[in-house]
C-alpha positions in Angstrom: 104.2 61.5 14.9 103.6 61.0 18.7 107.9 60.9 19.4 109.0 62.8 16.7 106.8 65.8 18.1 108.5 64.7 22.5 111.7 64.9 20.7 111.5 68.1 19.3 109.9 69.6 21.7 112.6 67.7 24.4 116.0 69.7 22.2 113.6 72.8 21.8 113.6 73.2 25.8 117.5 72.1 25.5 118.7 74.8 23.1 116.4 77.6 25.7 117.7 76.4 29.0 121.5 76.2 27.1 120.5 80.0 25.4 119.3 81.7 29.1 122.3 80.3 30.7 124.9 80.5 28.1 127.9 83.2 29.6 127.1 86.7 27.9 129.8 87.4 25.3 131.2 90.6 25.8 131.4 93.7 23.0 133.7 96.0 21.7 133.5 98.6 24.6 134.0 95.4 27.4 137.3 94.4 25.7 138.3 98.0 24.7 137.7 99.5 28.4 139.5 96.9 29.7 142.5 97.0 27.3 142.3 100.6 27.4 142.2 101.4 31.3 144.5 98.6 32.0 147.4 101.4 30.1 145.6 104.4 32.0 146.6 102.8 35.2 149.9 101.4 35.1 150.4 105.2 34.0 149.2 105.9 37.4 151.2 103.7 38.9 153.8 105.0 37.8 153.3 108.5 39.1 152.3 107.1 42.0 155.7 105.0 42.6 157.7 108.4 41.4 156.1 110.1 44.5 156.7 106.9 46.8 160.1 107.5 45.9 161.1 111.2 46.1 158.3 112.2 47.8 158.3 114.0 51.6 154.5 114.1 52.9 153.1 111.8 54.5 149.2 112.1 53.6 150.5 112.2 49.8 152.8 108.4 50.3 149.6 106.9 51.9 147.4 108.3 48.9 149.8 107.5 46.1 150.7 103.4 48.1 146.3 103.1 47.8 146.1 104.6 45.1 149.0 101.7 43.5 147.5 99.3 45.0 143.8 100.2 43.7 145.0 100.0 40.5 147.3 97.4 40.1 144.5 95.3 41.4 142.0 96.8 38.8 144.4 95.2 36.4 145.0 92.1 38.0 140.8 92.1 37.4 140.6 93.5 33.8 144.0 91.4 32.4 142.2 88.3 33.9 138.4 88.5 32.2 140.6 89.4 28.6 142.1 86.7 29.2 139.2 84.1 30.0 137.7 86.1 27.0 140.6 84.8 24.4 141.1 89.0 23.5 143.9 90.9 23.8 143.0 94.5 22.9 144.8 96.8 20.5 148.3 98.0 21.5 148.1 100.0 18.9 145.1 102.1 18.9 142.5 103.3 22.1 139.4 104.9 23.0 137.9 103.3 19.4 135.1 102.1 21.3 133.7 105.7 22.3 134.6 106.3 19.1 137.3 108.8 19.2 140.1 106.4 18.4 143.9 107.5 19.2 147.4 106.6 20.3 147.2 104.9 23.8 149.2 107.9 25.5 146.6 109.5 24.4 144.0 108.9 26.4 142.2 111.4 28.5 143.9 112.5 31.3 147.3 110.8 30.8 150.4 112.8 31.7 152.9 114.0 29.0 156.4 112.8 28.4 157.3 115.9 29.3 155.7 116.2 32.5 156.5 112.9 33.2 159.8 114.0 33.5 159.3 117.5 35.3 157.6 114.7 37.4 160.9 112.5 38.6 163.1 115.3 38.0 160.7 117.1 40.7 161.3 117.1 44.8 159.8 119.0 47.7 156.9 121.0 47.5 157.5 121.1 43.5 156.6 117.1 43.9 154.0 118.1 45.9 152.4 119.9 43.2 153.2 118.1 39.8 151.9 114.7 41.5 148.4 116.0 42.9 147.2 117.6 39.6 148.3 115.5 37.6 146.8 112.5 39.4 143.8 115.0 40.0 144.1 114.8 35.6 144.3 111.3 35.4 141.5 110.5 37.6 139.1 112.9 35.5 140.3 111.2 32.4 139.7 108.0 34.3 136.6 108.4 35.3 135.7 110.1 31.3 136.5 106.3 29.9 134.3 104.6 32.9 131.4 106.9 32.2 131.4 105.8 28.4 131.7 101.9 29.6 129.0 102.3 31.8 126.7 103.3 29.3 128.1 100.6 27.0 129.7 97.3 27.6 127.8 95.0 27.4 128.2 92.9 30.7 127.7 93.4 33.9 130.4 93.0 35.3 132.3 95.6 33.3 129.7 97.9 34.2 130.2 97.3 37.6 133.6 97.4 37.3 134.1 100.8 35.6 131.4 102.4 38.2 133.6 101.7 40.9 136.7 103.2 38.9 135.0 106.2 38.9 133.7 106.7 42.2 137.3 105.8 43.6 138.7 108.0 41.4 136.2 111.1 42.5 136.8 110.9 45.6 140.4 110.7 45.7 140.3 114.2 43.2 138.4 115.2 46.0 140.9 114.4 48.8 143.7 115.5 46.4 142.2 118.4 46.3 142.1 119.0 50.2 145.4 117.8 50.2 145.9 120.4 47.8 144.8 123.2 50.6 145.9 121.9 53.3 149.2 122.5 51.2 148.3 125.7 50.4 147.9 124.9 47.0 145.2 125.7 45.8 142.2 122.8 44.1 142.9 122.3 41.0 140.1 122.1 38.2 140.7 118.7 36.6 142.0 119.4 32.2 140.6 116.4 30.9 141.4 118.2 27.1 
């Protein structure tokens, strides 16, 4: 009887130790945020690349390069995590994890097809204006999504990345508006609707 009690106690200790050390599993918010923010970041990179191809303001070109570089790094982190979790997200629906499902291209801050076409055609000060407005709107939408992930994500790593994304994008909105002032364009209030 004593051997049985010792065996049960040992098994209970082993199960408890496993339970405490087990890896946390991602929830719907963790997966959805990483999947949706990947698509969101891809468009920011596309906007930045348009400016890098056609823009001529040195400071805005540097900012566009930094945005593309930083967001490409975020995408690698998010896609690696999704692969580690064995998750792929949903290609047809975004923001379901926020309770407001939309098409991926209708996420907050996403530029429309018409805006992207106008960006491709713009040059000079018109391009400076359009690039900065679209990026400010885009970042504001990303901040909205990141705030929801910070509040709802199960995993600390997801909450931490969401916080970092929001902080960087708030800073970049301020910097973009500072550059708009420098160029005589005036500040742009983000459109997140």
